[in-house]
gemmi code that builds the backbone of each chain (N, CA, C; Angstrom):
import gemmi

chains = {
    "A": [
        ("MET", (15.348, 6.115, -7.148), (14.309, 5.177, -6.632), (14.848, 3.956, -6.534)),
        ("LYS", (14.141, 3.653, -5.091), (14.476, 2.593, -4.222), (13.784, 1.262, -4.432)),
        ("ILE", (14.369, -0.170, -4.598), (13.301, -1.261, -4.417), (14.146, -2.513, -3.495)),
        ("ALA", (13.018, -3.323, -2.721), (13.423, -3.805, -1.886), (12.112, -5.185, -1.815)),
        ("SER", (12.531, -6.401, -1.645), (11.334, -6.905, -1.400), (11.263, -6.881, 0.001)),
        ("ILE", (10.038, -7.261, 0.454), (9.131, -6.956, 1.493), (10.475, -7.456, 2.756)),
        ("GLU", (9.918, -8.986, 2.100), (11.423, -9.774, 3.167), (12.385, -9.356, 3.274)),
        ("SER", (13.362, -8.673, 2.759), (14.423, -7.822, 2.568), (14.730, -7.361, 4.017)),
        ("HIS", (13.246, -6.831, 4.452), (13.392, -5.822, 5.285), (13.709, -6.059, 7.148)),
        ("ARG", (14.469, -5.652, 7.991), (14.185, -6.268, 9.054), (12.437, -6.305, 9.498)),
        ("GLN", (12.707, -7.310, 10.082), (10.717, -7.576, 11.126), (11.659, -7.705, 12.704)),
        ("VAL", (10.754, -6.529, 13.170), (10.967, -6.813, 14.884), (8.815, -6.957, 15.302)),
        ("GLU", (9.508, -7.084, 15.807), (8.462, -7.771, 17.061), (7.513, -6.822, 17.363)),
        ("VAL", (6.044, -6.583, 17.371), (5.099, -4.971, 17.910), (5.609, -5.481, 19.598)),
        ("THR", (5.454, -4.292, 19.878), (5.258, -4.594, 21.727), (4.495, -3.566, 22.216)),
        ("MET", (3.976, -2.951, 21.477), (2.584, -1.770, 22.152), (1.526, -2.727, 22.691)),
        ("GLU", (1.376, -1.736, 23.715), (0.997, -2.950, 24.719), (-0.753, -3.904, 23.940)),
        ("GLY", (-1.020, -4.136, 24.153), (-2.624, -4.989, 23.245), (-2.429, -6.073, 22.771)),
        ("ALA", (-0.476, -6.019, 21.902), (-0.545, -6.895, 20.926), (0.192, -8.080, 21.059)),
        ("THR", (-0.435, -9.218, 20.568), (0.620, -10.458, 20.584), (0.411, -11.091, 19.421)),
        ("GLY", (1.542, -11.478, 18.760), (1.959, -12.159, 17.986), (2.079, -11.933, 16.796)),
        ("ALA", (2.351, -10.251, 16.630), (2.552, -9.538, 15.917), (3.775, -8.557, 15.465)),
        ("LYS", (4.437, -8.794, 14.231), (5.540, -8.798, 13.940), (5.296, -7.395, 12.694)),
        ("MET", (6.895, -7.146, 12.450), (6.070, -5.427, 11.848), (7.730, -5.279, 10.846)),
        ("ARG", (7.347, -4.773, 10.108), (8.755, -4.707, 8.588), (8.416, -3.219, 8.568)),
        ("MET", (9.214, -1.851, 8.553), (9.121, -0.674, 7.778), (9.986, -0.845, 6.777)),
        ("LEU", (8.716, -1.039, 5.614), (9.123, -0.602, 4.138), (9.079, 0.146, 3.787)),
        ("ILE", (8.903, 1.468, 3.724), (8.722, 2.495, 3.601), (8.951, 4.415, 4.416)),
        ("GLY", (9.593, 3.998, 5.226), (10.027, 5.577, 6.178), (10.897, 6.160, 6.866)),
        ("PRO", (11.386, 6.345, 8.286), (12.633, 7.392, 8.379), (13.476, 6.940, 6.898)),
        ("ASP", (13.780, 5.692, 6.579), (15.125, 5.418, 6.551), (14.970, 5.921, 4.473)),
        ("GLU", (13.805, 6.027, 3.998), (13.849, 6.722, 3.277), (13.670, 8.386, 2.563)),
        ("ALA", (13.372, 8.869, 3.876), (12.778, 9.800, 4.251), (11.613, 10.541, 3.549)),
        ("ALA", (10.627, 9.595, 3.315), (9.722, 9.731, 2.978), (8.823, 11.029, 3.122)),
        ("PRO", (8.513, 11.569, 2.967), (8.395, 12.647, 3.466), (6.812, 13.114, 4.453)),
        ("ASN", (5.849, 12.339, 3.044), (4.529, 12.512, 3.732), (3.675, 11.112, 4.769)),
        ("PHE", (4.143, 9.927, 4.403), (3.186, 8.713, 4.589), (4.246, 7.668, 4.509)),
        ("HIS", (4.037, 6.262, 5.462), (5.134, 5.585, 5.894), (4.548, 4.212, 5.175)),
        ("MET", (5.434, 2.750, 4.904), (3.994, 2.221, 4.364), (4.897, 0.655, 5.452)),
        ("ARG", (4.050, -0.378, 6.238), (4.492, -0.947, 6.353), (3.701, -2.120, 6.690)),
        ("HIS", (5.101, -3.424, 7.058), (3.827, -5.004, 6.479), (4.091, -5.156, 7.916)),
        ("PHE", (2.550, -5.725, 7.775), (2.127, -6.869, 10.066), (2.305, -8.286, 9.400)),
        ("GLU", (2.473, -8.868, 9.816), (1.918, -10.521, 10.093), (2.558, -10.936, 11.334)),
        ("VAL", (0.519, -11.782, 11.264), (0.373, -11.456, 13.204), (0.226, -13.713, 12.321)),
        ("ALA", (0.077, -13.850, 13.881), (-0.001, -15.583, 13.834), (-1.026, -16.157, 14.124)),
        ("PRO", (-1.325, -16.650, 14.003), (-2.687, -17.829, 14.449), (-2.414, -17.407, 15.461)),
        ("GLY", (-3.888, -16.666, 16.290), (-4.267, -16.880, 17.551), (-3.890, -15.239, 17.869)),
        ("GLY", (-3.012, -14.118, 17.213), (-2.311, -12.814, 17.717), (-3.802, -12.290, 17.012)),
        ("HIS", (-3.458, -11.181, 17.624), (-3.929, -10.082, 17.314), (-3.498, -8.333, 17.614)),
        ("THR", (-4.597, -8.032, 16.091), (-3.055, -6.075, 16.762), (-3.845, -5.668, 18.204)),
        ("PRO", (-3.252, -4.352, 18.462), (-3.849, -3.864, 19.444), (-5.644, -3.227, 19.371)),
        ("HIS", (-5.908, -3.806, 20.340), (-7.370, -2.603, 20.047), (-7.264, -1.399, 20.827)),
        ("HIS", (-7.076, -0.624, 19.739), (-7.067, 1.081, 20.630), (-7.616, 1.964, 19.443)),
        ("ARG", (-7.522, 2.896, 19.483), (-7.732, 3.892, 18.287), (-6.769, 5.121, 19.285)),
        ("HIS", (-6.574, 5.895, 17.566), (-5.440, 7.101, 18.073), (-5.792, 8.301, 16.258)),
        ("ASP", (-5.044, 9.599, 16.474), (-5.461, 10.822, 15.992), (-5.799, 10.846, 14.501)),
        ("TYR", (-4.563, 9.340, 14.163), (-4.751, 9.386, 12.569), (-5.297, 8.121, 11.777)),
        ("GLU", (-5.204, 8.388, 10.519), (-5.859, 7.256, 9.646), (-4.867, 5.988, 9.659)),
        ("HIS", (-5.434, 4.347, 9.079), (-4.503, 3.957, 8.176), (-5.818, 3.187, 7.196)),
        ("GLU", (-3.951, 3.593, 5.742), (-4.948, 2.524, 4.898), (-4.047, 1.435, 4.823)),
        ("ILE", (-5.293, 0.188, 4.263), (-4.662, -0.711, 4.509), (-4.740, -2.454, 3.427)),
        ("LEU", (-3.933, -3.298, 3.084), (-4.542, -3.203, 1.542), (-3.985, -5.068, 2.483)),
        ("ILE", (-4.872, -5.763, 2.175), (-4.560, -7.298, 3.000), (-4.103, -8.206, 2.121)),
        ("LEU", (-1.916, -8.676, 2.279), (-1.542, -9.776, 1.070), (-2.042, -11.187, 1.463)),
        ("LYS", (-1.827, -12.159, 2.504), (-2.177, -13.154, 2.416), (-3.130, -13.759, 3.893)),
        ("GLY", (-3.688, -14.438, 4.121), (-4.356, -15.681, 5.345), (-5.843, -14.579, 5.619)),
        ("ARG", (-6.413, -15.054, 6.105), (-7.529, -14.982, 6.824), (-7.588, -13.814, 8.156)),
        ("GLY", (-8.375, -12.853, 8.350), (-8.390, -12.391, 10.272), (-10.544, -11.408, 9.715)),
        ("ILE", (-10.389, -10.713, 11.502), (-11.457, -10.470, 11.577), (-10.358, -9.027, 11.528)),
        ("ALA", (-11.458, -8.363, 11.288), (-11.162, -6.767, 11.217), (-12.696, -6.005, 12.009)),
        ("ARG", (-12.399, -6.035, 13.572), (-13.192, -5.403, 14.276), (-13.122, -3.484, 14.307)),
        ("SER", (-14.127, -3.299, 14.472), (-14.335, -2.182, 14.614), (-15.781, -1.433, 15.781)),
        ("GLU", (-16.701, 0.046, 16.030), (-17.152, -0.426, 16.053), (-18.645, -0.581, 15.955)),
        ("ARG", (-18.819, -0.548, 13.802), (-19.723, -0.994, 13.599), (-19.660, -2.713, 13.407)),
        ("GLY", (-18.391, -3.591, 13.766), (-18.850, -4.893, 14.533), (-17.581, -5.492, 13.965)),
        ("ASP", (-17.545, -6.930, 13.716), (-16.675, -7.673, 12.963), (-17.260, -8.141, 11.641)),
        ("ARG", (-15.589, -8.072, 10.907), (-15.893, -8.428, 9.540), (-14.736, -9.023, 8.832)),
        ("SER", (-14.859, -10.268, 8.153), (-13.981, -11.555, 7.969), (-13.425, -10.352, 6.332)),
        ("VAL", (-12.334, -10.477, 6.766), (-11.041, -9.713, 5.974), (-10.075, -10.876, 5.334)),
        ("GLY", (-10.213, -10.867, 3.548), (-8.809, -11.842, 3.346), (-8.066, -11.303, 2.553)),
        ("PRO", (-7.343, -11.775, 1.960), (-6.202, -11.605, 0.338), (-7.060, -10.442, -0.386)),
        ("GLY", (-6.425, -8.642, -1.044), (-7.697, -8.505, -1.668), (-8.811, -7.354, -1.276)),
        ("ASP", (-8.530, -7.264, 0.088), (-9.390, -6.942, 0.846), (-8.714, -5.132, 0.895)),
        ("VAL", (-9.598, -4.523, 1.048), (-8.837, -3.380, 1.242), (-9.449, -2.496, 1.993)),
        ("LEU", (-9.324, -1.991, 3.109), (-9.238, -1.369, 4.435), (-9.197, 0.612, 4.615)),
        ("PHE", (-9.930, 1.383, 5.063), (-9.673, 2.736, 5.385), (-9.978, 2.958, 6.692)),
        ("VAL", (-9.488, 2.882, 7.377), (-10.186, 3.332, 8.932), (-9.373, 4.553, 9.031)),
        ("PRO", (-10.554, 5.338, 9.444), (-10.801, 7.078, 10.463), (-9.941, 6.836, 10.949)),
        ("ALA", (-9.257, 8.088, 11.307), (-8.806, 8.611, 12.800), (-10.122, 8.335, 14.168)),
        ("ASN", (-9.254, 8.067, 14.846), (-10.031, 8.124, 16.141), (-11.140, 7.316, 16.343)),
        ("GLU", (-11.111, 6.080, 15.339), (-12.517, 5.216, 15.056), (-11.381, 3.723, 15.716)),
        ("VAL", (-11.519, 3.433, 16.349), (-11.429, 2.234, 17.471), (-11.523, 1.090, 16.441)),
        ("HIS", (-10.380, 0.000, 16.812), (-10.162, -0.967, 15.155), (-9.193, -1.843, 16.009)),
        ("GLN", (-9.399, -3.283, 15.462), (-7.916, -4.242, 15.487), (-8.447, -5.406, 14.680)),
        ("PHE", (-7.402, -6.294, 14.313), (-7.396, -7.205, 13.704), (-6.751, -8.428, 14.089)),
        ("VAL", (-7.342, -9.360, 14.351), (-6.882, -10.307, 14.917), (-6.952, -11.734, 14.011)),
        ("THR", (-6.033, -12.689, 13.578), (-6.020, -13.646, 12.551), (-7.593, -14.322, 12.694)),
        ("ASP", (-7.313, -14.877, 11.376), (-8.951, -16.324, 11.376), (-7.935, -17.728, 11.208)),
        ("GLY", (-8.138, -18.684, 11.549), (-7.453, -19.530, 10.582), (-6.063, -20.308, 11.069)),
        ("PRO", (-5.695, -20.913, 10.103), (-4.472, -21.411, 10.464), (-2.963, -20.589, 10.215)),
        ("ASP", (-3.253, -20.166, 8.874), (-2.039, -18.919, 8.837), (-2.251, -17.986, 9.352)),
        ("PRO", (-0.700, -17.212, 9.179), (-0.301, -15.591, 9.598), (-1.394, -14.600, 9.142)),
        ("LEU", (-2.098, -13.736, 9.244), (-1.958, -12.847, 8.650), (-1.034, -11.667, 8.456)),
        ("GLU", (-0.807, -11.326, 6.724), (-0.310, -9.895, 6.478), (-0.789, -9.327, 6.064)),
        ("PHE", (-0.410, -7.763, 5.953), (-0.884, -6.755, 5.685), (-0.407, -5.489, 5.718)),
        ("ILE", (-0.282, -4.710, 4.479), (0.675, -3.528, 4.729), (-0.478, -2.365, 4.899)),
        ("CYS", (0.172, -1.553, 5.823), (-0.839, -0.565, 6.463), (0.149, 1.026, 6.938)),
        ("LEU", (-0.127, 2.025, 6.296), (0.262, 3.201, 5.542), (-0.410, 4.258, 6.998)),
        ("ILE", (0.297, 4.542, 6.962), (0.658, 6.445, 7.659), (0.696, 7.193, 7.864)),
        ("PRO", (-0.146, 8.606, 8.210), (0.779, 9.562, 7.939), (1.889, 9.583, 8.890)),
        ("ALA", (3.203, 10.391, 7.989), (4.352, 10.314, 8.532), (4.561, 11.099, 9.987)),
        ("PRO", (5.101, 10.502, 11.295), (4.595, 11.194, 12.057), (5.557, 11.586, 11.946)),
        ("LYS", (5.247, 13.406, 12.843), (6.527, 14.645, 12.418), (7.852, 14.504, 13.619)),
        ("ASP", (7.285, 13.869, 14.581), (9.554, 13.055, 15.322), (9.411, 11.641, 14.236)),
        ("CYS", (10.297, 11.898, 13.320), (10.129, 10.359, 12.362), (11.428, 9.478, 13.760)),
        ("SER", (11.665, 9.797, 14.537), (12.694, 9.202, 15.331), (11.766, 8.231, 15.816)),
        ("LYS", (10.429, 7.838, 16.187), (9.436, 7.190, 16.588), (8.334, 5.929, 15.207)),
    ],
    "B": [
        ("MET", (-14.886, 1.449, 9.587), (-14.034, 1.403, 8.978), (-14.992, 1.072, 7.526)),
        ("LYS", (-14.154, 0.742, 6.300), (-14.544, 1.159, 5.003), (-13.802, -0.532, 4.497)),
        ("ILE", (-14.482, -1.723, 3.658), (-14.015, -2.498, 3.600), (-14.452, -2.713, 2.096)),
        ("ALA", (-13.099, -3.342, 1.159), (-13.514, -3.383, -0.737), (-12.867, -4.374, -0.701)),
        ("SER", (-12.640, -5.309, -1.970), (-11.534, -6.174, -2.841), (-11.749, -4.807, -3.382)),
        ("ILE", (-10.446, -4.645, -3.526), (-9.561, -4.821, -5.031), (-10.102, -4.728, -5.999)),
        ("GLU", (-11.280, -5.509, -6.404), (-12.125, -6.101, -7.888), (-13.152, -4.723, -7.453)),
        ("SER", (-13.852, -4.746, -6.179), (-15.141, -4.275, -6.322), (-15.463, -2.590, -6.572)),
        ("HIS", (-13.675, -1.793, -7.037), (-13.584, -0.582, -7.341), (-13.486, -0.757, -8.610)),
        ("ARG", (-14.419, 0.892, -9.425), (-14.678, 0.630, -10.765), (-13.066, 1.020, -11.328)),
        ("GLN", (-12.523, 0.641, -12.407), (-11.058, 0.666, -13.266), (-11.439, 1.582, -14.454)),
        ("VAL", (-11.147, 2.062, -14.691), (-10.925, 3.274, -15.626), (-9.544, 2.860, -15.959)),
        ("GLU", (-10.105, 3.207, -17.573), (-8.374, 3.758, -18.615), (-7.630, 4.361, -18.072)),
        ("VAL", (-6.369, 4.746, -18.064), (-5.984, 5.891, -17.877), (-5.099, 6.456, -18.840)),
        ("THR", (-5.935, 7.770, -18.615), (-5.598, 8.862, -20.150), (-4.507, 10.003, -20.449)),
        ("MET", (-3.572, 9.975, -19.203), (-2.555, 10.376, -19.085), (-1.887, 9.874, -20.415)),
        ("GLU", (-0.795, 11.361, -21.192), (0.176, 11.578, -22.344), (1.306, 10.336, -21.759)),
        ("GLY", (1.092, 9.448, -22.939), (2.427, 8.275, -22.388), (2.051, 7.185, -21.876)),
        ("ALA", (0.894, 6.704, -21.496), (0.265, 5.862, -20.904), (-0.135, 5.004, -22.129)),
        ("THR", (0.536, 3.670, -22.284), (-0.294, 2.531, -23.072), (-0.842, 1.876, -21.968)),
        ("GLY", (-2.276, 1.017, -22.617), (-2.340, 0.070, -21.683), (-2.468, -0.422, -20.165)),
        ("ALA", (-2.937, 0.847, -20.221), (-2.632, 0.794, -18.391), (-4.067, 1.186, -17.752)),
        ("LYS", (-4.459, 0.604, -17.143), (-5.847, 0.918, -16.408), (-5.732, 0.949, -14.800)),
        ("MET", (-6.353, 1.978, -13.996), (-6.210, 2.626, -12.906), (-7.904, 2.197, -11.740)),
        ("ARG", (-7.011, 1.091, -10.647), (-9.002, 2.335, -9.579), (-8.453, 2.667, -8.388)),
        ("MET", (-8.702, 3.876, -8.265), (-8.762, 4.197, -6.557), (-9.039, 3.599, -5.475)),
        ("LEU", (-8.801, 3.631, -5.209), (-8.968, 2.612, -3.719), (-8.460, 2.957, -2.495)),
        ("ILE", (-8.458, 4.788, -1.658), (-8.506, 4.696, -1.207), (-8.540, 6.489, -1.622)),
        ("GLY", (-9.596, 6.707, -1.521), (-8.992, 8.597, -2.225), (-10.013, 9.665, -1.574)),
        ("PRO", (-10.722, 10.544, -2.734), (-11.676, 11.242, -2.154), (-12.982, 10.357, -1.498)),
        ("ASP", (-13.181, 9.486, -2.324), (-14.726, 8.981, -1.681), (-14.622, 8.552, -0.075)),
        ("GLU", (-13.724, 8.505, 0.571), (-13.060, 8.085, 1.718), (-12.816, 9.698, 1.941)),
        ("ALA", (-12.832, 10.176, 2.193), (-12.704, 11.967, 2.593), (-10.798, 11.329, 3.128)),
        ("ALA", (-10.430, 10.325, 2.295), (-8.818, 10.006, 3.109), (-7.626, 11.753, 2.773)),
        ("PRO", (-7.474, 12.211, 4.426), (-6.894, 12.970, 4.686), (-5.789, 13.205, 3.759)),
        ("ASN", (-4.432, 12.573, 3.772), (-3.336, 12.970, 3.727), (-2.317, 12.217, 2.451)),
        ("PHE", (-3.309, 11.192, 2.519), (-2.650, 10.362, 1.084), (-4.114, 9.124, 0.131)),
        ("HIS", (-3.494, 8.509, -0.758), (-4.409, 8.243, -1.509), (-4.032, 6.835, -1.971)),
        ("MET", (-4.353, 5.583, -2.403), (-4.167, 5.003, -2.297), (-4.741, 4.131, -3.821)),
        ("ARG", (-4.090, 3.806, -5.301), (-4.341, 3.453, -5.811), (-3.943, 2.311, -6.682)),
        ("HIS", (-5.151, 1.732, -7.116), (-3.986, -0.094, -7.999), (-4.129, 0.158, -9.349)),
        ("PHE", (-2.943, -0.212, -10.388), (-2.675, -0.083, -11.224), (-2.326, -1.382, -12.203)),
        ("GLU", (-2.662, -1.435, -13.416), (-3.052, -2.673, -13.867), (-2.378, -2.237, -14.991)),
        ("VAL", (-1.624, -2.656, -15.639), (-1.185, -2.653, -17.238), (-0.813, -4.134, -17.714)),
        ("ALA", (-1.105, -3.781, -19.138), (-1.114, -4.955, -20.253), (0.231, -5.481, -20.695)),
        ("PRO", (-0.187, -6.932, -20.784), (1.118, -6.936, -21.919), (1.267, -6.297, -23.135)),
        ("GLY", (2.939, -5.914, -23.173), (3.020, -3.952, -24.001), (2.838, -2.832, -24.020)),
        ("GLY", (2.465, -2.976, -22.358), (2.090, -1.426, -21.997), (2.763, -0.715, -20.471)),
        ("HIS", (2.840, 0.247, -20.675), (3.274, 0.918, -20.042), (3.125, 1.779, -19.395)),
        ("THR", (3.564, 2.708, -17.765), (2.715, 3.711, -17.661), (3.477, 5.364, -18.105)),
        ("PRO", (3.590, 6.747, -18.418), (3.730, 7.873, -18.421), (5.669, 7.737, -17.865)),
        ("HIS", (6.296, 7.456, -18.904), (7.935, 8.398, -18.620), (7.486, 9.350, -17.676)),
        ("HIS", (7.909, 9.854, -16.276), (7.454, 11.185, -16.716), (8.569, 11.197, -15.006)),
        ("ARG", (8.276, 12.810, -14.595), (8.960, 12.776, -12.350), (7.071, 14.300, -12.203)),
        ("HIS", (7.538, 13.979, -11.164), (6.275, 15.515, -11.279), (7.379, 15.947, -9.217)),
        ("ASP", (6.121, 16.847, -8.511), (6.889, 17.216, -7.481), (6.440, 16.561, -6.213)),
        ("TYR", (5.672, 15.265, -6.362), (5.424, 14.134, -5.210), (6.092, 13.446, -5.164)),
        ("GLU", (6.177, 12.209, -4.731), (6.827, 10.729, -4.580), (6.296, 9.802, -4.484)),
        ("HIS", (6.367, 8.172, -4.456), (4.770, 8.000, -5.311), (5.943, 6.497, -4.248)),
        ("GLU", (5.103, 6.051, -3.429), (4.935, 4.774, -2.472), (4.525, 3.302, -3.225)),
        ("ILE", (5.148, 2.161, -3.997), (4.536, 1.075, -4.691), (4.775, -0.405, -4.330)),
        ("LEU", (4.239, -1.050, -3.960), (3.973, -2.578, -4.408), (3.443, -3.536, -4.869)),
        ("ILE", (4.651, -4.168, -5.529), (4.295, -5.260, -6.119), (3.692, -6.656, -6.426)),
        ("LEU", (1.745, -6.551, -6.754), (1.399, -7.656, -6.832), (0.865, -9.345, -7.540)),
        ("LYS", (1.452, -8.359, -8.453), (1.697, -9.300, -10.315), (1.585, -9.309, -11.067)),
        ("GLY", (2.279, -10.299, -11.982), (3.264, -10.058, -13.035), (4.950, -9.586, -13.219)),
        ("ARG", (5.235, -9.346, -13.747), (6.242, -8.897, -13.600), (6.690, -7.367, -14.377)),
        ("GLY", (7.704, -7.075, -14.556), (8.347, -5.080, -14.871), (9.270, -5.034, -15.245)),
        ("ILE", (9.607, -3.895, -15.929), (10.767, -2.445, -15.775), (10.481, -2.013, -14.792)),
        ("ALA", (11.213, -1.484, -13.925), (11.052, 0.295, -13.138), (12.300, 1.061, -13.630)),
        ("ARG", (11.832, 2.161, -14.713), (12.901, 2.764, -15.322), (12.938, 3.855, -14.642)),
        ("SER", (14.150, 3.956, -13.902), (14.654, 4.842, -13.298), (15.706, 6.221, -14.082)),
        ("GLU", (16.342, 6.711, -13.522), (17.471, 7.800, -14.058), (18.608, 6.496, -13.297)),
        ("ARG", (18.434, 6.005, -12.285), (19.735, 4.959, -12.216), (19.304, 3.874, -13.281)),
        ("GLY", (19.020, 4.004, -14.204), (18.593, 2.596, -15.042), (17.571, 1.604, -15.278)),
        ("ASP", (17.225, 0.580, -15.117), (16.360, -0.662, -15.793), (16.675, -1.545, -14.796)),
        ("ARG", (15.546, -1.892, -13.926), (15.723, -3.296, -13.256), (14.426, -4.291, -12.837)),
        ("SER", (14.562, -4.946, -12.894), (13.464, -6.125, -12.964), (13.149, -5.619, -11.454)),
        ("VAL", (11.306, -5.499, -11.347), (10.328, -6.235, -10.321), (9.098, -7.552, -10.305)),
        ("GLY", (9.405, -7.935, -9.577), (7.913, -8.837, -9.738), (7.347, -8.581, -8.018)),
        ("PRO", (6.305, -9.430, -8.138), (5.118, -9.569, -6.670), (6.059, -9.341, -4.980)),
        ("GLY", (5.687, -8.367, -4.335), (6.488, -8.086, -3.170), (7.946, -7.556, -3.085)),
        ("ASP", (7.926, -6.989, -4.320), (8.779, -5.778, -4.284), (8.202, -4.314, -4.207)),
        ("VAL", (9.352, -3.539, -3.065), (8.424, -1.888, -2.619), (9.491, -1.491, -3.318)),
        ("LEU", (9.193, -0.359, -4.367), (9.466, 0.840, -4.611), (9.178, 1.887, -3.924)),
        ("PHE", (10.028, 2.954, -3.490), (10.085, 4.044, -3.640), (10.750, 5.768, -4.480)),
        ("VAL", (9.702, 5.911, -4.913), (10.297, 7.078, -5.829), (10.234, 8.143, -5.632)),
        ("PRO", (11.643, 9.495, -4.992), (11.373, 10.336, -4.770), (10.848, 11.360, -5.331)),
        ("ALA", (10.098, 12.430, -4.584), (9.435, 13.172, -5.798), (10.820, 14.511, -6.959)),
        ("ASN", (10.271, 13.816, -8.102), (11.506, 14.825, -9.626), (12.132, 13.864, -9.641)),
        ("GLU", (12.248, 12.328, -9.231), (12.784, 11.608, -10.262), (12.439, 11.100, -11.229)),
        ("VAL", (12.663, 10.783, -12.448), (12.508, 10.700, -13.698), (11.713, 8.991, -13.121)),
        ("HIS", (10.652, 8.172, -13.920), (9.938, 6.765, -13.957), (9.728, 6.450, -14.714)),
        ("GLN", (9.573, 5.423, -15.375), (8.397, 4.468, -15.763), (7.917, 2.850, -14.781)),
        ("PHE", (6.643, 2.924, -15.347), (6.713, 1.266, -15.587), (6.523, 0.367, -16.306)),
        ("VAL", (7.211, -0.632, -17.421), (6.649, -1.306, -17.879), (6.551, -2.756, -17.784)),
        ("THR", (5.283, -3.299, -18.274), (5.169, -4.811, -18.418), (6.505, -5.487, -18.758)),
        ("ASP", (6.816, -6.239, -17.958), (7.642, -7.446, -18.808), (6.961, -8.869, -18.498)),
        ("GLY", (6.660, -9.668, -20.025), (6.148, -10.768, -20.047), (5.010, -11.082, -20.363)),
        ("PRO", (4.238, -12.296, -20.385), (2.452, -12.220, -20.510), (1.720, -12.044, -20.000)),
        ("ASP", (1.964, -11.794, -19.241), (0.674, -11.393, -17.395), (1.075, -9.805, -17.645)),
        ("PRO", (-0.153, -9.379, -16.994), (-0.329, -7.843, -17.155), (0.579, -7.931, -15.277)),
        ("LEU", (1.169, -6.496, -15.644), (1.772, -5.903, -14.192), (0.792, -5.451, -13.680)),
        ("GLU", (0.574, -5.676, -11.446), (-0.514, -5.167, -10.980), (0.268, -4.773, -9.385)),
        ("PHE", (-0.029, -3.141, -9.663), (0.247, -3.243, -8.340), (0.002, -1.701, -8.207)),
        ("ILE", (-0.024, -1.731, -6.300), (-0.407, -0.118, -5.860), (0.420, 0.574, -5.965)),
        ("CYS", (-0.306, 1.937, -5.747), (1.125, 3.183, -6.050), (0.299, 4.352, -5.396)),
        ("LEU", (0.860, 4.823, -3.960), (0.861, 5.648, -3.523), (1.060, 7.191, -3.452)),
        ("ILE", (-0.071, 8.094, -3.051), (0.271, 9.486, -3.615), (-0.186, 10.529, -2.459)),
        ("PRO", (0.269, 11.574, -2.043), (-0.236, 12.152, -1.063), (-0.970, 12.884, -1.442)),
        ("ALA", (-2.398, 13.325, -1.206), (-3.338, 13.638, -1.612), (-3.012, 14.603, -1.987)),
        ("PRO", (-4.134, 15.106, -3.090), (-3.622, 16.803, -4.276), (-4.604, 17.591, -2.771)),
        ("LYS", (-4.150, 18.819, -2.957), (-4.527, 20.015, -1.989), (-6.236, 19.909, -2.942)),
        ("ASP", (-6.642, 19.745, -4.103), (-7.552, 19.455, -4.672), (-7.752, 18.544, -5.089)),
        ("CYS", (-8.680, 18.333, -3.890), (-8.931, 16.582, -3.859), (-9.978, 16.422, -5.145)),
        ("SER", (-10.928, 17.914, -5.760), (-11.162, 16.742, -7.557), (-10.757, 15.986, -8.433)),
        ("LYS", (-9.192, 16.270, -8.253), (-8.036, 15.624, -9.494), (-8.246, 14.499, -8.960)),
    ],
}
model = gemmi.Model(1)
for chain_id, residues in chains.items():
    chain = gemmi.Chain(chain_id)
    for i, (resn, *xyz) in enumerate(residues, 1):
        res = gemmi.Residue()
        res.name, res.seqid = resn, gemmi.SeqId(i, " ")
        for name, pos in zip(("N", "CA", "C"), xyz):
            atom = gemmi.Atom()
            atom.name, atom.element = name, gemmi.Element(name[0])
            atom.pos, atom.b_iso = gemmi.Position(*pos), 0.0
            res.add_atom(atom)
        chain.add_residue(res)
    model.add_chain(chain)
structure = gemmi.Structure()
structure.add_model(model)
structure.setup_entities()
């Protein structure tokens, strides 16, 4: 069993096109040889957002801190700590910080077949 | 995109042999047709614990509230909010509440092939 705090994981800037002020930590992934799904932590600065995009895999998300707007094909919804979000594959989505505090959440994805990505 | 608070999900007693004072909420699972992995929420009462067992699939865990002891083949370790735990397949493990407050965590597993389970 591997145990480590969120903060002990290296935080890197999200450089994907369309992301602004977003940083990511890989909590459980290739380093643990996690075979089926990966747990990541995101911190989006005030005024920041994740890309407005879609892809062929799902997201499972839990909001930890801050407030945000979850944008999808069904409109904008306010989210905060304790909210659980399921984004099905191929649905357009974006997360935008709302308010003065960073938006923090974990976001899980299926393990990429090529784990070097 | 489906959005719902942790508290809005139905909480059920964990009836698995070896569990005491443990309740579970399925946050993302069969109801969402989550194809690859399921997110569950556990709340273990003071004095309670999950089963001391192992199985052929991994756990990915984030502690949300309270304090606990994570028991594994490598010994006992204290865990608290913000700790991330990876339990590989086939490793014996147990989570025991430590202190006066309930231990709350999310625990993700691969989607069972038979989603009715």
